[in-house]
TIFIGU-378815 format. One record per residue: x, y, z of N, C-alpha, C in turn; residue in one letter. Coordinates in steps of 0.1 Angstrom, whole numbers, padded with zeros to 4 digits, always signed. Example, Ala and Ser with C-alpha at 12.3 -4.5 7.8 and 13.67 -1.06 7.14 Angstrom:
<rs>
+0132-0057+0078+0123-0045+0078+0132-0033+0078a
+0128-0022+0071+0137-0011+0071+0129+0000+0079s
</rs>
This chain:
<rs>
+1062+1335+0839+1069+1330+0828+1081+1322+0832x
+1084+1311+0825+1095+1302+0828+1103+1299+0816x
+1116+1299+0818+1125+1295+0807+1133+1283+0812x
+1133+1272+0804+1139+1259+0808+1145+1253+0796x
+1157+1247+0797+1163+1240+0785+1155+1228+0781x
+1153+1227+0768+1145+1216+0762+1150+1202+0766x
+1163+1199+0767+1166+1185+0771+1162+1182+0785x
+1163+1192+0794+1160+1189+0808+1145+1188+0809x
+1137+1196+0802+1122+1195+0803+1118+1182+0796x
+1124+1178+0785+1121+1165+0779+1123+1153+0788x
+1135+1154+0795+1138+1143+0804+1127+1142+0815x
+1123+1153+0821+1113+1153+0831+1100+1147+0826x
+1096+1151+0814+1084+1146+0808+1084+1131+0806x
+1096+1125+0803+1097+1111+0801+1094+1103+0813x
+1096+1110+0825+1093+1103+0838+1078+1104+0841x
+1073+1116+0841+1059+1118+0845+1049+1113+0836x
+1052+1112+0823+1042+1108+0813+1038+1093+0816x
+1047+1086+0823+1044+1071+0825+1032+1069+0835x
+1028+1080+0842+1017+1078+0852+1004+1084+0846x
+1004+1088+0833+0992+1094+0827+0985+1083+0820x
+0972+1081+0823+0964+1071+0817+0959+1076+0804x
+0960+1067+0793+0955+1071+0780+0940+1074+0779x
+0933+1065+0786+0918+1066+0786+0912+1068+0800x
+0918+1078+0807+0914+1081+0820+0900+1087+0821x
+0890+1082+0829+0877+1087+0830+0876+1101+0837x
+0887+1104+0844+0888+1117+0851+0896+1126+0843x
+0890+1136+0836+0897+1145+0826+0910+1151+0831x
+0910+1155+0844+0922+1163+0848+0934+1153+0850x
+0932+1140+0851+0943+1131+0852+0949+1127+0839x
+0943+1133+0828+0949+1131+0815+0960+1142+0812x
+0961+1151+0822+0971+1162+0821+0983+1161+0831x
+0992+1170+0829+1004+1171+0838+1003+1184+0845x
+1005+1184+0858+1005+1196+0866+1019+1202+0865x
+1019+1215+0861+1031+1223+0861+1030+1233+0873x
+1040+1233+0881+1040+1243+0893+1053+1250+0893x
+1053+1263+0891+1066+1271+0891+1066+1279+0904x
+1078+1279+0911+1080+1288+0922+1095+1292+0921x
+1099+1299+0931+1113+1304+0931+1124+1293+0932x
+1119+1281+0936+1129+1270+0937+1131+1263+0924x
+1121+1265+0914+1122+1258+0901+1109+1254+0896x
+1109+1244+0888+1097+1239+0881+1094+1224+0885x
+1082+1222+0889+1078+1208+0894+1067+1203+0884x
+1069+1191+0880+1059+1184+0871+1053+1172+0879x
+1040+1171+0879+1033+1160+0886+1023+1153+0877x
+1022+1140+0878+1012+1132+0870+1007+1121+0879x
+0995+1116+0876+0990+1105+0884+0979+1097+0878x
+0976+1086+0884+0964+1078+0880+0959+1071+0893x
+0950+1062+0892+0944+1056+0904+0953+1047+0912x
+0965+1044+0906+0974+1035+0912+0988+1041+0916x
+0992+1051+0909+1005+1057+0912+1005+1072+0908x
+1015+1079+0915+1017+1093+0912+1032+1095+0911x
+1036+1104+0901+1050+1107+0899+1052+1122+0899x
+1062+1126+0906+1066+1141+0907+1081+1142+0904x
+1084+1152+0895+1097+1154+0891+1100+1169+0892x
+1111+1172+0899+1115+1185+0902+1127+1190+0894x
+1126+1201+0887+1137+1207+0880+1141+1219+0888x
+1152+1219+0896+1156+1230+0904+1161+1242+0896x
+1160+1253+0902+1164+1266+0895+1179+1265+0892x
+1186+1257+0899+1201+1256+0896+1204+1250+0883x
+1194+1243+0877+1196+1237+0864+1192+1246+0852x
+1196+1258+0853+1194+1268+0842+1179+1271+0840x
+1171+1269+0851+1157+1273+0850+1155+1287+0855x
+1148+1295+0846+1146+1309+0850+1131+1311+0852x
+1127+1313+0865+1113+1315+0868+1111+1330+0871x
+1104+1336+0862+1102+1350+0863+1088+1353+0869x
+1079+1344+0868+1066+1345+0875+1061+1332+0879x
+1057+1331+0892+1052+1318+0897+1038+1315+0893x
+1034+1303+0894+1020+1299+0891+1019+1284+0888x
+1007+1279+0885+1005+1265+0882+0993+1263+0873x
+0994+1252+0865+0984+1249+0855+0985+1234+0852x
+0974+1228+0848+0974+1214+0843+0973+1214+0828x
+0983+1208+0821+0984+1208+0806+0981+1194+0801x
+0973+1193+0790+0971+1180+0784+0985+1173+0781x
+0986+1161+0787+0999+1154+0787+1003+1150+0773x
+0994+1145+0765+0997+1140+0752+1003+1151+0743x
+0997+1162+0742+1001+1173+0733+1014+1179+0738x
+1014+1182+0751+1026+1189+0757+1038+1180+0755x
+1038+1167+0758+1050+1159+0757+1054+1158+0742x
+1045+1157+0733+1049+1156+0719+1055+1170+0714x
+1049+1181+0718+1055+1194+0715+1069+1195+0719x
+1071+1192+0732+1085+1194+0738+1095+1184+0731x
+1090+1172+0728+1099+1162+0722+1103+1166+0708x
+1095+1173+0701+1098+1178+0687+1106+1190+0687x
+1107+1198+0698+1114+1210+0698+1129+1207+0697x
+1137+1216+0691+1152+1214+0691+1158+1217+0705x
+1170+1214+0706+1177+1215+0720+1180+1230+0722x
+1170+1238+0725+1172+1252+0729+1165+1255+0741x
+1161+1268+0743+1154+1272+0755+1139+1272+0752x
+1131+1266+0761+1117+1266+0760+1111+1276+0769x
+1102+1284+0764+1096+1294+0773+1081+1291+0775x
+1077+1290+0788+1063+1287+0791+1057+1299+0798x
+1046+1304+0793+1040+1316+0798+1025+1315+0798x
+1018+1319+0809+1004+1319+0809+0999+1334+0809x
+0996+1338+0796+0992+1352+0794+0977+1354+0797x
+0969+1343+0795+0955+1344+0797+0951+1333+0807x
+0939+1334+0813+0935+1324+0823+0934+1310+0816x
+0941+1300+0822+0941+1286+0818+0945+1284+0803x
+0953+1294+0798+0959+1293+0784+0974+1294+0786x
+0981+1284+0781+0996+1285+0783+1002+1286+0769x
+1012+1295+0768+1020+1296+0756+1033+1289+0757x
+1036+1281+0747+1048+1273+0747+1056+1277+0735x
+1068+1282+0737+1076+1288+0726+1090+1283+0726x
+1095+1280+0714+1109+1276+0712+1113+1280+0698x
+1123+1289+0697+1127+1294+0684+1115+1302+0678x
+1111+1298+0665+1101+1305+0658+1087+1299+0660x
+1086+1288+0668+1074+1281+0670+1067+1285+0683x
+1054+1288+0682+1046+1292+0694+1034+1284+0694x
+1031+1276+0705+1019+1269+0707+1011+1275+0718x
+0998+1274+0717+0989+1278+0728+0980+1266+0731x
+0981+1262+0744+0973+1250+0748+0963+1254+0759x
+0951+1249+0758+0941+1251+0768+0944+1242+0780x
+0945+1248+0792+0948+1240+0804+0936+1238+0813x
+0939+1233+0825+0929+1231+0835+0933+1236+0848x
+0924+1239+0857+0927+1245+0870+0935+1236+0879x
+0947+1240+0883+0956+1232+0891+0950+1228+0905x
+0940+1237+0910+0934+1234+0922+0926+1221+0923x
+0922+1216+0911+0915+1204+0910+0923+1191+0908x
+0937+1193+0907+0945+1182+0905+0948+1175+0919x
+0947+1162+0920+0949+1156+0933+0963+1158+0939x
+0964+1159+0952+0977+1161+0958+0983+1147+0960x
+0997+1147+0960+1004+1135+0963+1002+1132+0978x
+0997+1120+0981+0994+1117+0995+1007+1116+1003x
+1006+1121+1016+1017+1120+1025+1017+1106+1031x
+1029+1100+1033+1030+1087+1039+1035+1089+1053x
+1025+1090+1063+1028+1093+1076+1032+1081+1084x
+1042+1082+1093+1046+1071+1102+1051+1060+1093x
+1058+1063+1082+1062+1052+1073+1076+1047+1077x
+1079+1035+1073+1092+1028+1075+1101+1033+1064x
+1113+1038+1068+1122+1043+1059+1135+1034+1057x
+1139+1033+1045+1151+1025+1041+1158+1033+1030x
+1171+1030+1028+1179+1036+1018+1186+1025+1010x
+1186+1027+0997+1192+1018+0988+1198+1025+0976x
+1208+1020+0969+1213+1027+0957+1203+1025+0945x
+1203+1034+0936+1194+1033+0925+1198+1021+0916x
+1210+1019+0915+1215+1007+0906+1211+0994+0912x
+1212+0993+0926+1207+0981+0932+1192+0979+0931x
+1185+0989+0933+1170+0988+0932+1166+0984+0918x
+1172+0991+0907+1169+0987+0894+1172+0972+0891x
+1183+0968+0896+1187+0954+0894+1177+0944+0901x
+1173+0948+0913+1163+0939+0920+1150+0938+0912x
+1145+0949+0907+1133+0949+0900+1134+0941+0887x
+1145+0943+0880+1147+0935+0868+1148+0920+0870x
+1153+0916+0882+1155+0902+0884+1142+0895+0888x
+1131+0902+0891+1119+0895+0896+1106+0899+0888x
+1106+0911+0882+1093+0916+0878+1087+0908+0866x
+1095+0901+0859+1090+0893+0848+1081+0881+0852x
+1082+0878+0865+1075+0866+0870+1061+0869+0876x
+1057+0882+0876+1044+0885+0881+1033+0880+0871x
+1022+0877+0877+1011+0872+0869+1004+0882+0861x
+1000+0880+0848+0993+0890+0840+0978+0888+0843x
+0973+0878+0850+0959+0875+0852+0954+0882+0865x
+0942+0887+0864+0936+0894+0875+0928+0884+0884x
+0928+0871+0881+0921+0862+0889+0926+0861+0903x
+0939+0863+0905+0945+0864+0918+0952+0877+0919x
+0946+0887+0923+0952+0901+0922+0966+0901+0929x
+0968+0894+0940+0980+0895+0948+0992+0890+0939x
+0990+0881+0930+1000+0876+0921+1004+0886+0910x
+0996+0896+0908+1000+0906+0898+1010+0916+0904x
+1013+0914+0917+1023+0923+0923+1036+0917+0927x
+1045+0925+0932+1058+0920+0937+1057+0921+0952x
+1060+0910+0959+1061+0910+0974+1073+0917+0978x
+1072+0926+0988+1084+0934+0993+1084+0933+1008x
+1095+0928+1013+1096+0926+1028+1110+0930+1033x
+1111+0936+1044+1123+0940+1050+1124+0934+1064x
+1135+0928+1068+1137+0922+1081+1145+0932+1090x
+1147+0928+1102+1154+0936+1112+1168+0938+1109x
+1174+0929+1101+1188+0929+1098+1191+0938+1085x
+1180+0944+1080+1182+0953+1068+1182+0945+1055x
+1176+0933+1055+1176+0926+1042+1162+0929+1035x
+1163+0934+1023+1151+0937+1015+1149+0926+1005x
+1138+0920+1005+1135+0909+0996+1123+0912+0986x
+1126+0911+0973+1115+0912+0963+1112+0897+0959x
+1099+0894+0957+1095+0881+0953+1083+0882+0944x
+1084+0875+0933+1072+0875+0923+1070+0860+0919x
+1057+0857+0917+1054+0844+0912+1040+0844+0905x
+1038+0836+0895+1025+0835+0888+1020+0821+0891x
+1025+0814+0901+1022+0800+0905+1028+0790+0896x
+1034+0794+0885+1041+0784+0876+1056+0787+0877x
+1060+0799+0878+1074+0803+0880+1076+0812+0892x
+1088+0813+0896+1091+0821+0908+1104+0828+0906x
+1105+0841+0911+1118+0848+0911+1119+0855+0924x
+1131+0854+0931+1133+0860+0944+1147+0867+0943x
+1148+0878+0950+1160+0886+0950+1162+0893+0964x
+1173+0892+0970+1176+0897+0983+1188+0907+0982x
+1187+0918+0989+1198+0927+0990+1197+0935+1004x
+1208+0941+1007+1209+0948+1020+1205+0963+1018x
+1198+0968+1027+1194+0982+1027+1198+0988+1041x
+1199+1002+1041+1201+1009+1053+1188+1013+1060x
+1186+1009+1072+1174+1012+1079+1176+1022+1090x
+1166+1030+1093+1167+1039+1104+1166+1031+1117x
+1172+1036+1127+1173+1028+1140+1160+1028+1147x
+1157+1017+1155+1145+1016+1163+1132+1017+1155x
+1132+1011+1144+1120+1012+1136+1112+0999+1137x
+1099+1000+1137+1091+0988+1138+1090+0982+1124x
+1094+0970+1122+1094+0963+1109+1080+0960+1105x
+1076+0964+1093+1062+0961+1088+1061+0947+1082x
+1049+0942+1081+1048+0929+1074+1050+0931+1059x
+1051+0920+1052+1053+0921+1038+1042+0929+1031x
+1045+0937+1021+1036+0944+1013+1036+0939+0999x
+1026+0943+0991+1026+0939+0977+1024+0952+0968x
+1034+0954+0959+1034+0965+0950+1030+0961+0937x
+1021+0968+0930+1016+0963+0917+1028+0962+0907x
+1029+0951+0900+1040+0948+0892+1042+0958+0881x
+1031+0963+0875+1032+0973+0865+1039+0986+0870x
+1036+0990+0882+1042+1002+0888+1056+1000+0891x
+1060+0988+0896+1074+0985+0898+1082+0986+0885x
+1076+0980+0875+1083+0980+0862+1085+0995+0857x
+1075+1003+0858+1077+1017+0854+1087+1024+0863x
+1087+1021+0876+1098+1027+0884+1112+1024+0880x
+1114+1012+0876+1127+1007+0872+1132+1016+0859x
+1123+1020+0851+1126+1027+0839+1129+1042+0842x
+1124+1047+0854+1126+1060+0858+1139+1062+0866x
+1144+1052+0872+1156+1053+0881+1168+1057+0872x
+1176+1066+0877+1188+1071+0870+1198+1059+0870x
+1204+1058+0858+1215+1048+0857+1227+1051+0865x
+1229+1064+0868+1240+1068+0876+1237+1065+0891x
+1247+1062+0899+1246+1058+0913+1240+1070+0921x
+1228+1068+0927+1223+1078+0936+1215+1071+0946x
+1212+1077+0957+1205+1071+0968+1190+1072+0966x
+1183+1061+0969+1168+1061+0968+1163+1059+0982x
+1155+1068+0987+1148+1067+1000+1135+1060+0998x
+1133+1049+1005+1120+1042+1004+1112+1044+1017x
+1100+1048+1015+1091+1050+1027+1079+1041+1025x
+1076+1032+1034+1065+1022+1034+1055+1026+1044x
+1043+1029+1039+1031+1032+1047+1021+1020+1047x
+1009+1023+1053+0999+1013+1053+0993+1010+1040x
+0992+1020+1032+0985+1017+1019+0993+1023+1007x
+1005+1029+1010+1013+1035+0999+1028+1031+1002x
+1035+1032+0991+1050+1031+0992+1056+1042+0983x
+1066+1049+0989+1072+1060+0981+1087+1058+0979x
+1091+1062+0967+1105+1061+0964+1110+1076+0960x
+1120+1081+0967+1125+1094+0964+1139+1095+0961x
+1143+1102+0950+1157+1104+0947+1159+1120+0947x
+1170+1124+0941+1172+1139+0941+1161+1146+0934x
+1157+1142+0923+1147+1149+0915+1133+1142+0915x
+1133+1129+0917+1121+1121+0915+1114+1117+0928x
+1100+1118+0928+1092+1112+0938+1082+1103+0932x
+1082+1090+0935+1073+1081+0929+1065+1074+0940x
+1052+1074+0939+1044+1068+0949+1034+1058+0943x
+1033+1047+0949+1024+1036+0944+1015+1031+0955x
+1002+1029+0951+0993+1022+0960+0997+1008+0962x
+0993+1002+0973+0996+0988+0975+0984+0979+0972x
+0987+0966+0970+0976+0956+0967+0972+0950+0980x
+0959+0950+0983+0954+0944+0996+0955+0929+0994x
+0958+0923+1006+0958+0908+1006+0971+0903+1011x
+0972+0890+1013+0984+0883+1017+0991+0875+1006x
+1004+0877+1004+1011+0870+0994+1013+0856+0998x
+1011+0846+0989+1012+0832+0993+1026+0829+0999x
+1027+0820+1008+1040+0816+1014+1046+0805+1004x
+1057+0809+0997+1062+0801+0987+1075+0794+0991x
+1081+0798+1002+1094+0793+1005+1094+0778+1007x
+1084+0772+1012+1083+0758+1013+1083+0750+1000x
+1078+0757+0990+1077+0751+0976+1091+0750+0969x
+1101+0757+0974+1114+0757+0968+1122+0745+0974x
+1125+0735+0966+1132+0723+0971+1146+0727+0976x
+1150+0721+0987+1163+0723+0994+1173+0713+0990x
+1168+0701+0986+1177+0690+0982+1174+0686+0968x
+1184+0681+0960+1182+0678+0946+1189+0665+0943x
+1183+0658+0934+1190+0645+0929+1198+0647+0917x
+1197+0659+0910+1204+0662+0898+1209+0677+0899x
+1221+0680+0896+1226+0693+0895+1235+0695+0883x
+1234+0707+0877+1242+0710+0865+1248+0724+0866x
+1260+0726+0861+1265+0739+0860+1267+0742+0845x
+1261+0753+0840+1261+0756+0826+1265+0771+0823x
+1269+0773+0811+1272+0787+0807+1258+0794+0804x
+1255+0805+0811+1242+0811+0809+1239+0816+0795x
+1249+0822+0789+1248+0828+0775+1246+0817+0765x
+1254+0806+0766+1253+0795+0757+1239+0788+0758x
+1234+0787+0771+1221+0781+0773+1210+0790+0767x
+1211+0803+0769+1201+0812+0764+1200+0812+0748x
+1212+0812+0742+1212+0812+0727+1206+0798+0722x
+1209+0787+0729+1204+0775+0725+1189+0774+0727x
+1184+0780+0738+1170+0781+0741+1162+0789+0730x
+1168+0800+0726+1162+0808+0715+1161+0800+0702x
+1171+0793+0699+1170+0785+0686+1160+0773+0687x
+1160+0766+0698+1151+0755+0700+1137+0759+0701x
+1134+0771+0706+1121+0777+0707+1114+0779+0694x
+1122+0780+0683+1116+0783+0670+1106+0772+0666x
+1108+0760+0670+1099+0749+0667+1092+0744+0679x
+1090+0752+0689+1084+0747+0702+1069+0748+0702x
+1063+0754+0691+1048+0755+0691+1042+0765+0700x
+1029+0766+0700+1022+0776+0708+1024+0775+0723x
+1026+0763+0728+1028+0761+0742+1043+0763+0746x
+1051+0764+0737+1066+0766+0739+1072+0756+0748x
+1068+0743+0746+1073+0733+0754+1087+0728+0750x
+1096+0728+0759+1110+0724+0756+1113+0712+0765x
+1119+0702+0759+1124+0690+0767+1139+0691+0770x
+1143+0690+0782+1157+0690+0786+1160+0676+0790x
+1170+0670+0784+1175+0657+0788+1190+0657+0790x
+1195+0648+0798+1209+0646+0800+1213+0633+0794x
+1223+0634+0784+1226+0622+0777+1237+0614+0784x
+1242+0604+0777+1252+0595+0783+1265+0602+0786x
+1268+0613+0780+1280+0620+0782+1279+0631+0793x
+1267+0631+0799+1264+0641+0810+1263+0655+0805x
+1259+0656+0792+1256+0669+0786+1241+0671+0784x
+1237+0683+0781+1223+0687+0780+1219+0685+0765x
+1207+0680+0763+1200+0680+0750+1187+0687+0751x
+1185+0697+0743+1173+0705+0743+1165+0700+0730x
+1152+0697+0732+1144+0691+0721+1131+0699+0721x
+1126+0702+0709+1112+0707+0707+1107+0702+0694x
+1094+0702+0692+1088+0698+0679+1074+0704+0678x
+1071+0706+0665+1057+0710+0662+1052+0701+0651x
+1040+0695+0654+1034+0686+0645+1033+0692+0631x
+1036+0684+0620+1035+0688+0606+1045+0699+0602x
+1054+0703+0611+1064+0712+0608+1078+0706+0609x
+1081+0701+0621+1094+0694+0623+1098+0695+0637x
+1111+0691+0639+1116+0691+0653+1131+0695+0653x
+1136+0698+0665+1150+0702+0666+1156+0696+0678x
+1169+0693+0678+1176+0688+0689+1189+0696+0689x
+1193+0702+0701+1205+0710+0702+1212+0706+0715x
+1225+0704+0714+1233+0700+0726+1239+0712+0733x
+1240+0712+0746+1246+0723+0754+1255+0716+0764x
+1268+0720+0764+1278+0714+0772+1275+0718+0787x
+1275+0708+0796+1274+0710+0810+1288+0709+0816x
+1292+0721+0822+1306+0721+0827+1307+0712+0840x
+1297+0710+0847+1296+0701+0858+1283+0694+0858x
+1283+0681+0862+1270+0674+0864+1272+0664+0875x
+1262+0664+0884+1262+0654+0895+1248+0649+0897x
+1248+0636+0902+1235+0630+0904+1229+0622+0893x
+1216+0621+0892+1210+0612+0882+1207+0619+0869x
+1208+0612+0859+1203+0617+0846+1188+0618+0846x
+1183+0628+0839+1168+0630+0839+1164+0636+0825x
+1150+0636+0824+1144+0642+0812+1132+0650+0818x
+1131+0663+0814+1121+0671+0820+1116+0681+0810x
+1103+0685+0810+1098+0695+0801+1093+0707+0808x
+1095+0719+0802+1091+0731+0808+1088+0742+0797x
+1082+0753+0801+1079+0764+0792+1092+0771+0788x
+1095+0771+0775+1108+0777+0771+1108+0792+0773x
+1097+0799+0772+1096+0813+0774+1100+0817+0788x
+1095+0809+0797+1098+0812+0811+1113+0810+0814x
+1119+0800+0809+1133+0798+0811+1141+0810+0804x
+1137+0814+0793+1144+0825+0786+1143+0838+0794x
+1132+0840+0800+1130+0852+0809+1140+0852+0820x
+1142+0840+0826+1152+0839+0837+1166+0842+0832x
+1169+0836+0821+1183+0837+0815+1186+0851+0811x
+1176+0858+0806+1179+0872+0802+1180+0882+0814x
+1175+0878+0826+1175+0887+0837+1188+0885+0846x
+1194+0873+0845+1206+0871+0854+1218+0878+0849x
+1227+0881+0858+1240+0887+0854+1251+0878+0855x
+1249+0866+0860+1260+0856+0862+1264+0849+0849x
+1277+0846+0848+1281+0839+0836+1278+0824+0837x
+1277+0819+0849+1274+0805+0851+1261+0803+0859x
+1253+0793+0856+1241+0790+0863+1241+0776+0868x
+1235+0774+0880+1233+0760+0885+1218+0756+0883x
+1216+0746+0876+1202+0740+0874+1201+0728+0883x
+1191+0727+0891+1189+0716+0901+1175+0711+0900x
+1173+0698+0902+1160+0692+0901+1160+0679+0908x
+1149+0674+0912+1147+0661+0919+1138+0651+0912x
+1137+0652+0899+1128+0644+0891+1120+0651+0881x
+1114+0644+0872+1108+0650+0860+1095+0658+0864x
+1089+0655+0876+1077+0662+0880+1080+0672+0891x
+1092+0674+0894+1096+0684+0905+1101+0697+0899x
+1100+0708+0906+1104+0721+0900+1119+0721+0897x
+1122+0729+0887+1136+0732+0883+1140+0745+0891x
+1151+0744+0899+1156+0755+0906+1168+0761+0898x
+1168+0774+0895+1179+0780+0888+1185+0790+0897x
+1198+0789+0899+1206+0799+0907+1219+0803+0901x
+1221+0816+0900+1234+0821+0895+1245+0816+0904x
+1256+0811+0898+1267+0805+0906+1273+0815+0915x
+1275+0828+0910+1282+0838+0918+1272+0848+0925x
+1260+0844+0926+1250+0853+0932+1240+0845+0941x
+1244+0844+0953+1236+0835+0962+1223+0842+0967x
+1221+0855+0963+1209+0862+0967+1197+0861+0957x
+1199+0854+0946+1189+0853+0936+1185+0838+0934x
+1172+0836+0934+1167+0822+0932+1155+0822+0922x
+1155+0813+0913+1144+0812+0903+1139+0797+0904x
+1126+0796+0900+1120+0782+0900+1110+0782+0889x
+1110+0770+0882+1100+0768+0871+1093+0754+0874x
+1080+0754+0874+1072+0742+0875+1072+0735+0862x
+1076+0721+0861+1076+0714+0848+1063+0712+0842x
+1063+0710+0829+1050+0706+0822+1049+0691+0820x
+1037+0686+0821+1035+0672+0819+1034+0669+0804x
+1042+0659+0799+1043+0657+0785+1047+0642+0783x
+1044+0637+0771+1048+0623+0767+1060+0624+0757x
+1067+0636+0756+1078+0637+0747+1089+0627+0750x
</rs>
């Protein structure tokens, strides 16, 4: 029998439920493994791509009166706990593979499955270890994950490239071949470690990880193996399979010199983009032009509906005036992810990529390939 506060159990379930597949062909993976011992309560879930383990230590008002383990249907268990008031939840297995869940006057009985059949979380042997703060890791993921490809035609592009160099620089990179997002940060490495080649983490898994990381500052231990990567915090263990293959070399595609550069207010540009996108049509094509006053004009139109022109002040402008078209949704994704108040837009012609860089953040780089248009 276990007694655990409802808010703590509900928080744990919010993490592990993300690894449960709604239509999993393997019945036991539709459940959550509960394992109680003298140290506390552990919840584990998994699918073919990732596994999540969350530990609730006995020090967090968890009272374990009898040890044991069982796999409970995730959908019903999470809904029951979520509906309970903020009191003590009692979990007890009085019969074989039947668990009683009680809070206040409500008592549920759920049929469970044998925990022996639940897959174990794989060990990452001889892995490369690094340490990073949870806030820095969440920020890195947010800055790049929107650029992964949704198409399975090139599986490697559905993932985020992750690479660590000998100086302790961790780089996340994502591209769908039309846009690119890159983010660099420093991590703490164990000494005398062999630096692995770049790996590819499924974008969906990285996105789920970012939602699990605590907003409070805590250390995340990263372990990189040959086929798995693990992220561990005080309570959470997250493991993801890696995508086989080589990520394309994209550094050469990022222009290093530009014929036009602009400095703009990121919030002002985002709001203008959102308004202009209202008439951008299904392809969300936006035209950016520099007028005779060296300010930006954003233009879009939809046949038989209308058009829109909005001006955006450029705080600085150097080089040639130009006119270029791009996907407005892609630009808005970039603008929503950056933390900088000012952005540098750089380009070398209407058919060359647009490079976007936060003015006060030299570790982030974004790029959008222009669209061909006769606007």
